[in-house]
C-alpha positions in Angstrom: 30.3 -62.2 -23.1 33.1 -60.9 -20.9 32.4 -59.4 -17.7 33.6 -55.7 -18.7 30.5 -55.8 -21.3 28.1 -57.1 -19.0 28.9 -55.6 -16.5 28.7 -52.1 -18.6 25.5 -53.7 -19.9 23.8 -53.9 -16.4 24.4 -51.1 -15.6 23.6 -48.8 -19.0 20.5 -50.7 -18.6 19.7 -50.8 -15.2 21.6 -48.1 -13.2 22.8 -46.0 -15.5 23.9 -43.9 -12.4 27.1 -45.5 -12.5 27.9 -45.5 -15.8 30.6 -42.9 -14.5 32.5 -44.9 -12.9 33.2 -47.0 -15.3 36.7 -45.4 -17.0 40.2 -46.1 -16.0 41.8 -49.4 -14.4 39.0 -50.2 -12.2 36.7 -50.6 -14.9 36.9 -54.3 -14.4 36.6 -53.8 -10.7 33.7 -51.7 -11.1 31.9 -54.5 -13.6 32.9 -57.4 -10.8 30.9 -55.5 -8.0 27.9 -55.0 -11.1 27.8 -58.7 -11.7 28.2 -59.7 -8.3 25.3 -57.3 -7.2 23.1 -59.2 -10.3 24.2 -62.2 -9.5 23.0 -62.1 -5.4 19.8 -60.6 -6.8 19.2 -62.5 -9.0 20.7 -66.0 -7.0 21.8 -67.0 -10.4 26.0 -68.5 -10.9 26.4 -67.0 -14.0 26.4 -63.1 -15.6 24.9 -64.5 -18.0 22.2 -65.9 -15.7 22.2 -63.1 -14.1 21.6 -60.8 -16.5 19.3 -63.1 -18.2 17.1 -63.1 -15.0 16.8 -59.6 -14.9 15.6 -59.0 -18.5 13.0 -61.5 -17.2 11.5 -60.2 -14.0 10.5 -56.3 -13.6 11.4 -57.0 -9.7 14.2 -58.2 -10.0 15.3 -55.1 -12.1 13.9 -52.6 -9.5 15.6 -55.2 -6.3 19.3 -54.7 -8.5 19.0 -51.4 -9.2 18.3 -50.5 -5.7 21.1 -53.2 -4.8 23.2 -50.7 -6.5 22.5 -47.6 -5.3 23.0 -49.3 -1.9 26.6 -50.4 -3.0 27.6 -47.4 -4.8 30.0 -45.8 -2.3 32.1 -48.5 -2.8 31.7 -48.3 -6.2 32.8 -44.6 -5.9 35.5 -45.6 -3.8 36.7 -48.0 -6.4 36.9 -45.3 -9.1 38.0 -42.5 -7.2 41.1 -45.0 -5.9 41.9 -45.2 -9.5 41.9 -41.4 -10.2 44.2 -40.8 -7.7 46.3 -43.3 -8.1 46.2 -41.5 -11.5 47.0 -38.3 -10.0 50.0 -39.8 -8.1 51.6 -40.8 -10.8 51.9 -37.8 -12.8 
């Protein structure tokens, strides 16, 4: 599965509050950040392994959601930078 799809799937399932950041040119960056967080929390090497680990371990799923919430400011800054660059262009 491609990183954008995995990132959106993880966010939708475990941290739906951040779905709004998956738009524009930075959607891939947001997905990568979400995947990175999942891999760190689960201790896995690939996005697919991280998704599977979160599915199997509810404690890890809660840790993932907590970590995403902690990094939400970084994710929001990526989104706002994309929005700002679009406004500057127009």
